[in-house]
N, C-alpha and C positions, 0 to 999 in steps of 0.2 A: 654474565653480569658485566657492566662497564668496568674498564680497567683504569686505575689511577696511575698517571705517569709521574715522573720525578718533578716535573714543572708544575704539578698541581692540576693540570688539565685532565679532565675525564675523557678517556678515549672511548668512542662509541662506534658501533658499526654503522654503515650507511643504511638508512631505512629502518632504524630501531623503532620499537613500539613507543607510542606517546610522542613521536616526532612528526612534523609536517612532511608529507611526501605527496607529490603530485600523482594524479591518476595515471596508472600504467599505460593507458591508451590515449592520454590527452593529446600528445603530439600527432597521433594518427587521426584523431577526430578533427583536428585543425587542418591537417593536410589532405584529408580524404583517403588516407591509406588504410584506415580501419576496415576490416573485412566483416560485413554483415552477410546474412543469408543471400541477399540478392547480388552480392559481390563475389560469391564463390564461383570459381571457374565452372561453367556449365558442362556437364557430361555430353558426349556425342549423342545426338538423337533426342535431346531433351524436349519434352512436350510442355507447352504452356497451358495452364488450366484456368478456367473462369467459371463462376457460379451463376446459375439461372435462378432468379428470385421470385417469390410470390408477390402478387399485387394486392392481396386482400389480407386484412388482419385476422379474420375468422371465417373459414369457409370449408366446404367439402371440395376436394379436387375431383371433379367429375371426369375430366380427361386432360391429357397432356400430349399435344402433338409436337414431336421433335423432328419431324421429317425435314423441315427447312434448316434446322440446326445441323443435322447430319450431312446435309447436302452443301453446306456453306464451304467456301474456299478454305483449304488448309486443315479442315476438321479431320481428326484421326479417330476419335472415340467420344462417345457420350455415355455417361453413367448416371443411373438413377438408383432409387432404393432397391430395385430388383437386382442390381448388379453388386450389391454389397455381399461379400462372401461369408461374413460373420453376422454380427448383430448390428442392425441399423440404429445405433445409439451412441451418443458422445456425452452423455450426462456424467457429471463429475462425482456424484455421490451415490451412484448405483441405483438411482430411482427410476431409470429407464423412461424418462419423460422428455428427452431431448433428442429427437431423431437426427441422424446425419443429413438425410434428405426426407422432406415431408412426402408421405405416400398417399394418404387419404385425407387427413385432417390438417388444415392450415391454421396456425395459431398466432402468427404475427406477420405484418406486412414487411417483406424482405426476407422471409424464411427461405432457405435454399431448397429448391425442388430437384435440381440436377446439376451436373458439372460437365463442361465440354472441354476436351483437350484438342489443341491444334498446334500447328508448327510454330506459330508466333502468338504472342500475347494479344496483339491487336486482332488477329483472326478469331481467337477464342472469345474476346470481349464482344465483338460484333455478332458472332454466331449465337452467343448466349441470349441475345435480345430477339431472336427470331422464333422462339418457342411460342406456341399458342395454347394457353391454358383456359379451360372452361371450369367455372366455379359455381357451386351452390352456396350463396352467401348465408352466413349465420350471424346472429347478433353479437357484435364484439363488446367486450368490457375493456374500456380504454382508460378511464379516469379512476381515481381513488374513490370518488363518490359512488360510481357504478360498482366498483369492486366491494366496497363496504356493504352495499345493498345486496349483492350476490353472496358475499361472505365466504367464497371459496379460497382456501389457503393452499400454498405450495409446500408448506412444511408445518409441523405442529408448533403452535405458539408456545412461548415460555413466560413464566411469571417469576419475578423476584419479589420477595416479601420479607420485611423485617418490622416487627411491631404491628400495631393496628392503625394504619394510616387514616382510614375513614373516620374513626373515632377521634384521632388526634386533630384532624382538620376541623371536625365539628366542634371540638372543645377549644380550638385556638381563638384568641381574641379577634383575629382578623382573617379573612379568607378571600381568595380570588380564583378565577379559572379562566382558561383561554385555550387557544389553538395556535400552533406555529406550523406553517407549511414550509418545508425545506426542500429545495430543488435538487435535482440530480446533477450529474457532471459527466462529460465525456473524457476519456483518458487522454486523447489527443497526443499520443506518443509520436515522436518524430518518425521512427520506423514503423510502418504499418504491419498488420498481420501478414505472415509469409511462412511458407513451408516448401521444402524440396525433398522429395523422396527418391531414393536410388535403389532399385531392386537388386538383390544379390542372388547367390546360389540357393537352391531349394526354396524355402519359405522366408528367407532373410530379407530384411529391408533396412536401409540406413535413412534416417530422417534428420535433416537439418531444419531446425525450427526456431522461431523467435518465441520462446516460452520461458516462463518462470518456474515451470514444474515439469522437467524432462521425464521423470518417472511416471507421472500421470499420463503424459502423451504416449509414452511407451505402452502403458496399460491399455489406453483407449485404442491405439492403432492395432495392437494385438487382438483386442476384443472385436474390432471391426473386420479385420482380415481373417479371423478365426485361426490364429497361429499362437504358439506359446510366446510368453514375454521374452524369452531368451533369443527369439528370432528377430526382435526389433531393437535396434540401437538408435538412440536419440542424442544428438550432439548440439550444443549451444556454446558458441564462443562469446558472443555478446549480443545484447539487444539495444536498439536505439530508443530506450525508454519503455516502460511497461505500466508502472503505478498500480498494479493489480489487474490490469486489463489483459495480461497474458498469463494469468494463473490458471484459468480454465478455458478462456476463449480461444486459445491456440488449438484446442483439441479438434475442432471442426476442420480447420485448414490442413492440419497435419494428416488427419484421417482421409480427407478427400484426395490429397496428393498421393497418399499411400495406396488407396484403392485404384487410382488411375495407373500408378506405376506397376502394381502387381498384375493388373489386367492386360496392360499393353507390353510389359517387359521393357519399358523405356523409363528413364528418369522423368519425373514430372514436378513442375513448380507452380504453385498457386500464390499470386500476389494481387489482392483486390485493389481497386481504386480507393482513394480516401473516402469518397462518397459511400461506396458500397461497404467499406470497412465500418464506417460509423452506423450505417443502417443495420448491418448484420450483428454487430457485437453489443454486448450488454454495457450498462453504465453504472455509475454510482446510484444507489437507490434513492428515490425521492420519498419523503415521509410527510405524513400529517400527524403531529403529536398533540394530543389533548392532555392538558394538565390541570390539576386542582391542588392548591397549596394553602395550608393554614400557617399563620405566623403571628408573632406578638408585635407590640408597638415599636420595639427596637429593630425589628426585621429579622429576628431569629426564626428559622423555619422549624415548625413543630411537626408537620406531617405533609406528605406530598404523594400524589397519585399521577402516574403517567400511563398513557396508552399510545404505543408507537405503531401506527399503521403504515405499512410500506408497500409501494407499488413494485412488485417483484418481477412481473412479466409472466410469460407463459409456462416456465419451468422452474424447478427449485434452484438449480445451479448452487450458489453458496448463500442463498437468501436466509436459510435457517441460522447459520453461524453469524451472518452479517447483522441480522436483527437481534440476535442474542447479544452481540458486542455493543450494539446501541444501548441496550439495557444496562450492560456492565459499566457504561460510561455516562449514564444519566445523572450521576453524582458529581462528575468532574472532580473538583477538589473539596466538595462540600459534604458535611455530615447531616443526614436527615434523621431526625429523632424517630420517625416512623415513615415507612415508604412502601408503596406497592407499584411495581412497574410491569407492564404487560406488553408483549409483542403481538403483532397481527400481520404476518407475512402474506399479503393478498395476491391472488392470481389475476393477471390482466392479459389482454391480447396485445401485448407489446413485447419487444425483445427482452429476453431474460436478463435481468440486472445481475451484477456480479461484484467481485471484489474491487475495491478502489482504496487507495492510500488511507489508512485509518479503519477501513473495514467495518463501517457502521458506528465506530466510536465517535467520529466527528458529529454525526447527527445527534447522538445522545448528549454530547457536550453542548451543542448549540441549544438544545432544549433546556439543559440545566442553566445555561447563562440567560435564556429568556426568563426563566422563573426568577432568577436573581434580579434581573432588571425590573421585572414587574413589581417585585417586593420593594425594591429601592424607590421606585416612583410612588408607590402606595404610602410609604412612610416618610417620603420627602428627604431622602439621604443620597449621597454619592454612591452609585453602585459598587465602587471599590470598598466602601465601608461595609456594605452588606456582604460582599464576598469574604472579607476578612473575618467578619462576625461569624460566618457559617463554615469556616474552614474546619477540616478534620483537626482534632486536637489530641489530647492525651487519653488515658484510659477512660472509657465511657463514651468517648466521642471518636472512636477509631475503627468502627465496624462498618463495612460497606453493605450495600443492599444484598449482596450475594454472600455475606457472612465471612468475608476475608478481612483479617485485621490489617490495617495500614500501619506497617512497622517502620517505614522509611520516609515519613512525611517531611519534606523540606519545602513545600509550597509557601508557607508563611515567610521563611527566610528569603526565598527567591523574590517574592512579591515585594517584600520590604526593601531588599537591595535594589530592585529595579525602580521602585518608587523614588528612591534617593538618586540613583544614577540618571534617571530621565527627568529629574526635577518636576515630577508629576504635579505636586501641590501648587507650586508657583505658576506653572503653565495653565493649570485648570482655572485658577483664579483669574489669570490674564484673559483666558478664553471667555469666561463668564462676563468679564468687564467689556470685552469686545462685542459680544452678542447683545449686551444690554444697550449698546449705543444704536442698535437697529441696523438697517441696511440689508441688502439681499444676500451678501456673502456671510454665512454663519460658520463658525468653527466648532469642532467637537473633539473630545479626547476620551479615551477609555484604556484601562489597564486590565487585561484578562489573564487568568492563569490556566495552566494545563497540567493534568495528571493522566498519564496513559499507561495502561497495563501491558506488560511485555510477556508474551508467550502465546502460542497457539491455544485456543480454548479446546480444540480437539487434541487431547493429551498425546495421542500417538504421533502427532506431527513434531513433537518436541524432541527430535533426535536427528543426528547427522553423522555422516561418515566421511573419511578422507583417506587418501593414498599418498604416501611419501616415499620417493626413491632417492637415495644418495648415491651418486656416481663416483667412480674412482678418481675423477679429477677434482672432487670436492664441490661439484655443483649439485643442485637439488631439483627434482621434478615434483611438483605439487598438483594434486587433483582433489577436488572435493565436490559435494553435491550442490553448492550454492551457485547461482547464476549471476552474471555481471550484466546489469542493465543501465550502467552509467553511474551507479552509486559508489563505486570504488571498492566493492567487496573483495575483488581479486587482490588488490594491493594490500588491503588490511590483513587478509589471511596470510599473504606472503610475508608481511612484517612480523607476524606471529612466529612463523617458521624460522625466519632469519634470526629473530631474537632467541629462540630456543637453541639454535646451533651456534649463535654468535658469529654469523657470517654476513657479509654485505648482501643486501637484498638483490643486487644485480646477479648473484649466484643462484637465485631461486626463480625457476620458471614455472608459471601457472599455466596449465594447459586447459583446453576447452572442456567444459562440463559435459560429461557423457555417461550414459547409463551403463556403458561397457566397462567402466573403471570403478565407479562408486554406485552401488545399486540401492534401490528402495529409498530414494531421497525424498525429503519434504520440499514443498514449494519454497522458493526464496520469497518470503512474505512474512507478515506479522512482525516486521522490524527485527527478525531473529537471525538474519543471515550471518552476521559476524559473531553473534553469541554462540550459535550452534556450530557452524563450520570452523570458526576460529578455535573452539575447544577441541573439536575432532582432529584438526590438523596439529594442534599442540600435543594431543595425545599420541598421534603417530610419530611425530618428531621426538617426543620424550622417550618412546620405546627404543628408537634407534640410538638415541643419545645414551641411554642406559647400557645398551650393548657395547657401545664404544668405551664407556667408562669401565665396564667389567673387563673388556679386553685390555685396556691400558693398565689396570690394576694387576692383571695376571702377567702381561707381557713385560712390564717394567718393574714389577715387584714393589709397587708403592701402595701406601694406604689410599683408600677411596677418596678421602678428603683432600688428597694432594693431586687429584685430577680436576683441573679447573678450566672451563671453557672461557677463553678471553677473545676479544675481537679478532676473528679470522685465524686464530691459533689456539692451541691447547697447552696448558702448563701441566707437565707430568713430573712430579717431584721437583727437581731443580733445573729442569730443561723445558724449553718451549719449542713446539713444532707446529708448522702450518696445519690447519684443519685438513687440507687435502692430503697431506702426508700421512696423518693418522688414519684417514679413510683408506688410502691405498694399502697401508700396512695391515689394517684390519681385514681388508678383502683377501690379502694373501693368506691370512690365517683363517679364512672361510667364515667370517662373521657376516651375518645377514644384514644387509644395508637397505632393506625395504620393509615397510610396515603399513598396515592399515591403522586407522584411528577411529574412535567412536565416542560419541557424547550423547547423553540424554539429560534433559533439564531435571534437576531434583526438586523434591518437595511438592510439586503441583499435583492437584487432583480436582475433579469436578463431577458433581452429580446434577445433571440438567433437570431431571424430574423433580428433585427436591429443591433446586435453586440454591444450592449451598456448595461450598468448597473453596479451594485456593487455586483459581484458574491462572493466576499470574505469579511469576517468580519474583518480580519486583515492579516498581513503577518509575517511569521517567517524568520529569517535571520541567516546566518552563513558564515564562510569562512574557507578554508583549504589551507595550504601550504605544498606541497609535494616535496620531493627530491628523484631522482632515479638515478640508474647507468645502462647504456645500453651497452651490448656487441655488438659492431658493426660488428663482424664477424658472429654472429648467430641470432641477433635480440632479444636475451633473455635479461631480465632486472630484477632488484630487486628494491624494494621500501625501501630506506634507512631511511627516516625520514618523519613523517607527524605531523604537528601541526594544531590543530583545535580549533577554538573559535566559540561556537554556542549559539544561542539565544533561550532560553526556557522560557522567561519571568521570573516570580517568581516561580521557580520550585515547583511542588507539592511534588516531591521526587527526589532529585538530584542524588541519587545512581542509580535509575532506568533510569533516563534521560541520564546519562552518558553512561549507557549500550546501550541505544537506539542509541546514537550518534556513539558509536564505531561500533556497529553491522551494522547500516545503511551505514556508510562509507565503511566498508569492502564489503558489498553486492554491493554497487554502484561501487566500484573499480573492483569487479569481473565482473560485467556487461560490463564495458568499456574496460577491458583488456584481459579477458580469456574465458568468457562464450560464446560459439559459437554454435548456432543451425544450423543444416545442413540437408536439404531434398535432396534425390536423384532424378533422372529424372523421376522416377515412382511415385513421390509424397510421398515417405515413409520417415519418420523421422529416421535418422540414429544415431542421438545423443540422445539416449533414456535411458541411464543408466550412473552410475558413471564412468564406463569404457570408455565412449566416450564423456561425457559432464563434463567439468572440472569446478568446483567451487573453490573459494579460500580455501586453506588449511592453517594450522597453520604457515607453513614456508613462506606463501605469505604475511603475515601481515607485516606492517612496522617494521623495526628493532628498531626504536625509535618512540614511539607513544604517543604524548602529547595531551591530550584532556581536554579542559576547557569549562565550561559553563559561559556565559556572566553574570557578577555580576551586581547587582543594575539595573536590566532590567525589572522592573515591567511593565506588559502589559498595554498599554494605554487604551485598551478596557476592558469592564467589563466581563472578562472570569472568570472561577472558580479560586478564590484566585489569580487572575491576572497572571496565568500561561499561557504558550503557548504550542501548539501542538508540538510533537517531533517524531511521527512515521515516516513520510515521508521526511521532509526537510533534515535530515542528509544524506539521500541516495545520494543527488546530490553533496555532498562534495567530492565524488570519482572522480569528473571531474578534480580535481587538479592533480591526477596521470596521466590521459590521456595527459594533457597539459605539465606535467613535462617530460614525454616520448617524446612528440613532441619537446620540447626544446632541449633535448639531441640529438635527431636525426638531428635537424636543424643545429647543430654545424658541422656536416659532410660537409654541403654546406656553411659553414661560415655564417650561419644565414641569408642567402640572400633570401630564399624562405620558405613559409609555407609548412611543410611536408605533410599536408592534410591526416593524418592517420585516417582512418575510424574505429570507434569502432565496435567490440572489437579489441583492438590493440594487436593482437596475435603476437608472435615472427615472424611468417611468414610475416605478414603485415608490421611490423617494419623493418624487413630486406629488404623487397621490397622497402620501402621508402628510406632506406639508400642507396641501390644500385642505385635508380633513382637519388638521389642527387649526388652520386659519378660520375654518368655518365653525370651530368650537365643537366639533364632533369627536367622540372617542374613537380612536383607530379600531378598525375591525379586527 
């Protein structure tokens, strides 16, 4: 605990919890000193690996002539499915539907057929393009329309049901229905996929990999090499971004490098070009969501039905859990008196889609907000009024579609506070007056809320381990299962350990995440990194601290309550000694100064078949108000101002959390406004580079950007120091920009109809909506 000095100043350690602390690698990122996988000193004799890809979306591989590849300059080895010593499979859920190398059946354009290892990367790249493949073309399923017609799913669908939605809709005074098409998104991490495998003695292999899930990579590599898990060590110091794209997608690259390394006895590194990276790896799922809603004249929703059809790609990957989470968030902050929501995870001959920040939740919430917007236009009210009218409330209005009671609802307070802070009412009136004067520049404003469930819906993933050593000089070694991808997890968990021992954070060293120190870890995903690993590290530190207290009581003969940990020292009775001195004395008395720690999230449970349970430990909340200006002659727009108020509980590190809110918002805005994936009729991804795939640039950020964290917002659940998750929830704040654009466009038709702009709201789509309203047509 902090120590009060005589002058009234509260003495605190450096890097205490709840204090601002810069990212531990920030200076290294700026100077280029940060070591990523491609910066690791290459072992002698390293081979560079490249992948040979299919040219067809759906075909039989009749033959594959690799003679020119093998004869190319510098080539040392070529591996195919026949060279895999174990199982030719890198599927993440054990469904055996995702081969490492396609052998007979090709299921998407860009699917790896083989790998070539050469002395240099350029030699491997050039050689990989010399293969001659002969195909027997099969009819591909590329679009959601085609997939709906075929009806093949990659994972069993799920249904959430509470009440009788069909009857409630039929009996409601008013009804409407529609469809929203929600685009996908590429992760566009700064550091691409990469893996380096170093063979060891016997069947051992060390894999350096850019992955969010080292334990899964360990499992996959062992599976492919046909060796036990204890022969594979996976190490991750940091990633240059991931956003879910390295939760399962790293498996293929790590396994390929490991196969080459074990076959040749030489270290092997695989780093694809950005173009091939984007072609090979999965994206955020695109959805078509059909909805039917019944409501009264005030706009209160009586019943709603959703069908979430997702383009999942050729294999299951994480599509089952992703489409499940879309259903879990089809309510956002709203209580539906009766609801039925169904998922339809459809198979297509495209790359297998995967995890992406929010994990399906954003798509569910976008659908919820479309329903709210539709109802608002139908009854002629401000969408914010309809949002507030349908908020979760007290008893009788607190049950989700999956039958979890919402116990911590602070959405109304956040929205009300942001409404005042952003001066929403006065600005909305001014915008209406501006638009009434005509002209081609129209303004729009929207205030949208966020409620996001925190926990893995696969209950077994809600656990974490940590390892803490205290050395005799009073410094601490910390290792845990969480991975650092730029979000600041390492420094947050280090702050927790520093706080427990009451030592400056400079004395805590966090080492690279490795399966050799903390086993069987969960992916750093679901916004749970700090929640899980922070608690596990706290548990390990507390165990050592208890040993030190017990030793002090025995050695100095004082009552337990007279052993108090103060900043960098310990008070024992009426004397104070430096923390390091206590540690050294304890060591001499043979007190164990190392401990593992463990944590599992309490209370949660889930029955997927029944569609009932408590999948989330708590909810994170937030709200954003966005103002935009739209050029009605071109469909182009700019974001003039954004105000955000976000709930992070009692923040572990407000500086890092603000950064996560800002970055999450911008990435969410990019998904909903400009990031557009496009496949041609041959099933080839054509938006596979920065030249064709647009992500937000500096000039796209809001001109005025006000971000605040909710104060005095201690988490009601027993999380690490009462903080809340912050990785994913802010992403959905970007919905405010989509709805502000919609508000501006609606002014062209005198706000008589919902513009129904499907995300991403590119200028082309915005202009099409404007032209439809000008022509007096109801938007499609």
